[in-house]
N, C-alpha and C positions, 0 to 999 in steps of 0.2 A: 504493499500499499505506500503510496506517494504521500509525503509529509510536507506540502507547499503551504499550509495555512496551520494557524494554531488549533482550529477544530479538528483538523486532520490529525495532528499530532495527539490531540486529546482522545479521539476515536480509536487511535492505535494503542493507547495505554488502556483504555477500556476492554478493548478486544485482548490484550495478551498480558494483563498485568500478572495473571495467575502463572503462565507457563512462559514467560518471557526468559530468553537466554540472555548471558552476559553480553553477548555481542549485540543483540536487539535492544537491550535497555542502554547500552552506551550509545548506540546510533540515536535513540529517542532523546537522551539528554543532550547529545550534541545539537539536535534539532533545537531543543528547548533554549540552549546557549544561543544559537543563531538568531532566533526570534527576539530574545532578550536583547543582544548586541544591537538589533535593528529598531529598538524602542517599542516593540509590541508588548501588550499586557499578556503576561503568560500565566497569571493567576488561575485560569481555568484549567491549564494543563497540570498545574501542581496543586490543585485542590485535593488531590489524594496522596500528597507528598509523603506523609507517613508510610503508606503502602510502597511508594516508590524507595523510600528510604530503606525499608525493611528488607524489600526485593534486593537492592543493591548489597545489603549487608550480608544477606543469606548467600548470594551467589559468589561474593568474594570470600566468604568462608568455606565454600565447598571445593571441589575440584576444579571446577571453572576458574577459581581464584588463582590458578597456578598460569593463566593466560597473562604475560608480562604486558602484552600491547594493550589489552582491555583494562588492566589495573592502571597503567598510565594514563589512559584517555579517561576513565571514569574518575580518576583523581582529579583530573584537570577540570572536567565538566563539573564535578561537584563542588569544585572550589567556586567556580564562576556562578553557579546558583546558590551560593552561601550555605550548603549543606553542612560543610565541614565545620563551619562556625556554630551552626545550630545544633549538631550532633556530634559532640566530642567522641562518643563510642566509635561512630564511623571513621572519623578522622584517625582516631588511634589504631584503627583496623588497616587502614590504608598505609599508614606509615610502616607498620610491622610487613605488610606484604612488599612495599618497596625495598625495604632492607633485605628480605629474601630473594627478591626477583631482579634488582637492578643490574646485576652483570649480564641477564639476559635481554635488556632492553637495548633497542637501537638509538642513535643519537638523538633522533627527534622525542623519542619516549623520554629518554632520561633527562633532556634538557627541559622538556614540560615539567617533569617531576620536580626538577632543582627549582625551576621558576615559582612554583607553587610553595615549596618549601621555604623560598626566600621571602615570598610575600607574608608568609605565616611566622617569618623570623626563627624559623626551626634550624639555627646555625648547627646545633648538635648533631643533626640528622645529615646536615650537607658535609659535616666533618667526615661522617662514615663513608660517604660516596667519594670524598675528595680524591684519594689514591687512584680510583678507577677513572675519575675524570681526567687526572694528570696524565695517565698512561694512554688514553684514548683519543683525547680532544684533537690531535694531531690529525686524525682521520674524519673527523666530523664535516657536514656540510656547513657552509658559512653561516647559515641561519641559526642552526643549533650551536654553533660555535659563539655566535654573539649573544644568545640567549643565556648559555650558560655563564659567559664572562660578566655579562650585565647583571645577572641574578647574585651570583657570588659576591660582586663588587657591591652591591647594594646593601650585603649585610655583613660587609668587611671579612670575608672568607676566602679572599683570592689569595692563593700561594704563589711565590715566585715562579715555581715550576708550570703551574697552570697557566698564569699569564704569559710567559714566555712561548710554551708550546701552543697556546691558542692564537697568539699574535703571529708566530710563524706559520701556521695554518693559514691564516686570513690574508698574509702577505703573499703567500705561494698562489692563493686563488683570487687574488685582487681583481684580475682581468676577467672573471667570471660574471656572466650577466646576470647570476641569481643573487647578487649583492644589490638590495634595495636602498632606498633613501633613510629608510627606518634602521636598517642595519648600519648604515654609514653614521648616523647620529649616536646609536649604541656604541659603535667604536670610539668616538669622541667623548662619550660619557667615561668610558673605559680609562682612555687616556688621561681624562681631566681628573680622575682620581688617583692616577699613577704618573704623575709628569716625568719623573725620573726616566721612565721607560723610554721617552723619546731619545735620550742619550744612549740608551742601551741598543736600540734598534736604528742604526743609522738611515736606513731606507724609510722609516716610518713617516717622517715629514714628507718625503717625495709621494709616499702611497696615499697618504691622508690628502694632499693636494690634487694628485692625478685622479682619485676617486671622486672628489667633490665637484671636479670640473667635468667628469663623465657623467654624474647623476644629475647636475644642474638641471639640465633641461626638463626632467620629470620630476623636479622639486615643486612643492607647493610652499605657501609662504610659511606655514608651520614647520616644515623640514627646514627651511633656510632659517628661521628664527632659532629653532633649536641647534642648528649647527653653529651659529654664532654665540649662542647661550654657553656652550661648551668651549669653544675654542678661546673666549676671553676670559674663561676661568683658568686658563693654563698660564703659568709665570711668565712665560715667553712667547711671541708669536712665532708660529712654526709654519705659516702659509705666506706666499708671495704677494706682492702688491699686485701682480696680474690676477692672482685668486680674487682678491677684493674688487677688483674693476669688472671681472666677469659676472659676479655675485652682483654687484651694484647694478649692472644693466639689467639684470633679471628681476632684481627687487623693484627698480622704477617702472618696470613694464607692469608690475601687478600691485604696486603699494595701495593704489585707491581702493582696493578690494580687502585691504589687511584689517583684521580685528585688533583690539586696543593693546593685547598682550604680544602679539606678534610684532607689531609696530615698534613698540617700546623696547623689545629684546634686540631687535635689528639695529635700532637706532644707538643704544648702548654699546652693542658689539662692535659698531665701527667706531664710535666717538673714544671708548677706552683704548683702542688701538691707534687713535690719531689717523684713521684710515677715511676715505670718502672725499670725492670731488666736491667743489662748491656748488656744482648742480645737484649732487646728491643732497646737500643740506638743504639747499632752496626748495626742492620738492618735498622734502620731508617736513620742511616747516609748514609748507602749505596745508598738510593734513594734520600737523599738530594742533591747530585750533580747534578742530571737532573734539577731540579727545580731552582738551583743557577744559571744554565746558561740561563734561559729564564724568571725566575720569576719577578714580580714586587716588588716595595719596601717593602710592607707589608711581602710579603713571605720571602724575603731575611733577614730582620730584626727579623721575628718571629723565622726562623730557627736558626740565630745566638744567639738570646737571650735564646731560649730553651736550646740548647746544652751549652752556657756559663753558664747560672744560675745553671745548677747542674754539671757543671764541667764534660760534658761527651763527649765534642768535642775533637778536636786536632788542632794543628797548621796548618796542610794542610787545614782542613775544614774551619777554621777561615779566613785564608789568602785568599782562593778563594772568600769568601763572601765579605769581606774588600776591595779586589782588584776591585771587579765589582761595589760595591757601590761608591768606590773613581772615577773610571773611567766614570761612569754614573750619578754622583751625581746630576747635575742638572736636567737631563732627568727623574731621577726616582720619582721627585716630592714627597719628604718625607713629611709627616704631622708633626706637632709639638710632638702630641702623639706617633708616631712611633720612631721619633728622640730622645725621652726620653729613650726608649728601646735600641736603637742603641747605645747611648752614655753610659748606664749603661754597655752594654757588653763590650765596648772599655774600660773602667774604670776598670771593674773587671777582666779583661783579658789582662791587658796592656802588661805583659811580654810575653804573647803567640802571640800577634798579632803586626805586623809591621804598625805602625801609622806614615806615611810619614809626612814632614813639609808642603807638598803641602795639604794633607788630613786635617791636623789640622786647616790650613787656612781657608778651605772650611767650617770645622765644626764651627769655631768661627765666620766666616761672617754669616753663617745660623743663630746661635744663636742671633747675633746682629740685622739681619733684620727681623727676625720673633719673637722677644720677645713678641710683643703685641699680637701674636696669640697663646701664650702659657696660659694654665690656671695657676692659682697661685699654684695649687699642681704640675704642671709639672716644674714651675720656681723654687719652694722650692727644689724638688727632684735634679733638674739640677745643681741648685746653690750649693748643698751639695757635688757635685763631681767635679765642674770644674776645681779646683785648682790641681787635679790629672793629667789633661791631658793638661792644658795650664799654661805657667809659669806666665803670666800676665793675671789677671782677673779683674782688676780695671774698666775698662771702661764697662764692661758687668754688674758689680754689681752697678755701679752708674745709669746705664739706667733702671735696675731692680728696683732701689730703688723708682723711681716715679711711676712706676706700682703698687709696693706693697702700697704705701702710699694711693692711689687712691681706695684700697680694703676696703670694709666696714667691713668685718668679716673674720678671718683667723682661721683654725682649729689649734687644739694643735699641731698635726705633723708638719704642715707648720710652725708655730712658731719655733718649736724646730730646723727645719732644717735650717730656715732663720736666726735666731739669732746667731746659732753656725757658719753657713758659712760666716756670715758678720763679726763676732767677729774675725775670724781667718784670713779671706783673705781680708777685706776690711780695708785700712789702716785709713780711716778717720771715721771709725766707733766711736772710742773712742771720737772723738770731735763732732759727729753728735747728738746732743741733740734732735732734733725734730724726728729723725728716732727711737731711742732708746725709747723716750717717746711713741711714737705709738705703738711699739712692746710689751712695758711693759703694756700699756692699753689693748691691745688685750689679752694678756695673763692673766691679772686679770678676764676679762670677761669670758674666756674659763675655767679659774679653778673654778668659781662660777658655771658654767653649769656642769662640770665633777663632782663636789662634790654632786651635785643634782643626777646624774646617780649613782653613788655608793650607796648612801642612799636609791635609789630606785631600786637598783641590776640591772641595765640596763647597767653597764660599761661593754664593750668588752675588756678584759685585754690584748689581744695580742698587744704589741707594744707601750702601754700606758705609763708603767713606763721607758720604753726605751726613749720615748719622754720626759718625766719629767727630766730623768738623763741627756740629752742632754741640755736641758734648764738651769739645776742647774750648769752644766759645763760652759756653756756660760756666765751665770750672775756672776761665780766667776771669770773668766778670765776679765770679762769687768770691775768688781769693783776693780780688781788688776792692771788695766792698764789704766783705763780713768780718767783723772783729774776732771771730773764731777761727779764721783760716789757719793761724799759726799750729794749732793742735791737729790739723789734718794734713798740714804741709808734706809730710813724708809719704803718706798715702797717695795723696794727689800726685806727687812726683812720679810715683810707681805706676800711677794709672797713665799718666801723660807717656812715660818711658814703654808701657806696654802697647799704646796706641802706636808709637812709633816703630816698636818692634813688629807689629801686625803689618804697617807699611813697609818695612824692610823685607818680610817675608813674601808679601804680594809681589814687591817689584822683582824678587829673585825668581819667583814662580813664573811670573807674566812677562818679564824682561821689559816693563814700561811701567808708568805711573798709572794709577786708576783712572778711568774716564771721569770720576767725579771731580777730581783736581783740576779738570778743565774749566769748572765753573769758578770764577774769580772769588766768589764770595766763600766757597769751601777752601780754596787755596790760601787766602788770607787767615781763615781760623787755624790752619795747620801752621802757617808761617808765625803767626802771633804767639801761639801756644808752644811751638818748638825753638821760637826764639831765632830762627835761621831762614833765609830764604830758600825755596825750593827751586832748583833749576831744571826745567822740565827737558831740555836738550841733553842733560848729563844726569839721568835720575837717580844715580848712585851717589853722586858726590856730596850730598848733604848728610851722608850716613857716617861721616867719620867718626872712629871709635874716641877719639881725644876730645870731642866735642864736650865743652862743660855742661853738667846736667842742671 
């Protein structure tokens, strides 16, 4: 009997519910899943759900339950129909069967099982399957490989062997037409969660670029937005300007049909990588106004931040967004993370945006009321900017002080932003021995860790020496203004010496000065604190051993 409608499926169940085999009931539940995915009402099919559940339970408990394919399919269908959540005894029986039969399953069957187990956060069961997956994933179909890697990544169960074997399999089969746009975005999701893998597989960059270009004609805006969501999450850009240009042309041909989320994700993906032509931003700006009128806080702030970051917006665009945010500030329910991007945009385009005294009050109150909800990373970035907007920041800094002191470990970037902002903006900092002692202690720990990174060639250069420059500047200012500087003098000298040592090691390793030192301000911070000029044409000349400390 054909099952082309919900009523057909219901009739099939009425006819066979007593004598239905495991294969027939699997086919029936598959049809129910199809109807559900199409948005059809399947309540009439499942009005005898208890009978269906009991029949499934009986069948997989019987000799028929040794059919590995049927077990894998029924497990997937039962998950999609929420049977596993409603009937824990059925779920438990399925898991027992999977443990018994997984070695008899083909790649599609076991990948579907891993997908469901990951959705249920059953990491312990995935661990049992891990050895088998590692040994066999090299021979899986690309779709099964993608599904396994994506699933285990989502529950942080990916082993180095599984990741390596899976990616090698995908790279071998990258030219196969069976790889879809969804598979491609899953690959970017995997790479985004394991960014170091890019260095381990030299051909991965080329493959990601080539696959993206090949699949682009078949991609819709959701595929494209997902692509840029994961690309921008990587620490470094792994595709060429040509890749962005090709995608830009495709995007501009379709952007008029974009939904809010796809639009903002694409805009953010280009803006954070400083990509996109003037034409791209002009066209994106045309469609921004429609989203500004009705968008939620994340949409408004993403549009504002993206245009502000690349200086591609204008006073009219900024004014429209700021006016809406100010007028509906409480209703928009802005998260601390999004607030940081809003604040950045306001700070860096203060001249082009009208920030009323009323809005400043709302911003100030938000920070004070939500400071405990900010991550330390958010706090450090925020504190580095607040004096640009607010005239008096003492109360906020004092409140932040207690949060910072309760933190066990602070990154070098956070230390650099906090120590500089407190040195410049907090009047009591010069006399706050406890706070300075804490920051100095954190700095000493981080410098030891970063020295190890340099010697093992694991240091990410971008921004590192800028952070050190800010720290040197802050320490120099504090030494010159605090009446307590003398009691910390020996430790400060050691810190400065450690920073110099990091610079020495880096130059030895790279054969050049860090790119950060091309920035005049950072160069001046080093020169002022190390008390010597840095000659860029002879990078080792300033490292004389007989230099006075």
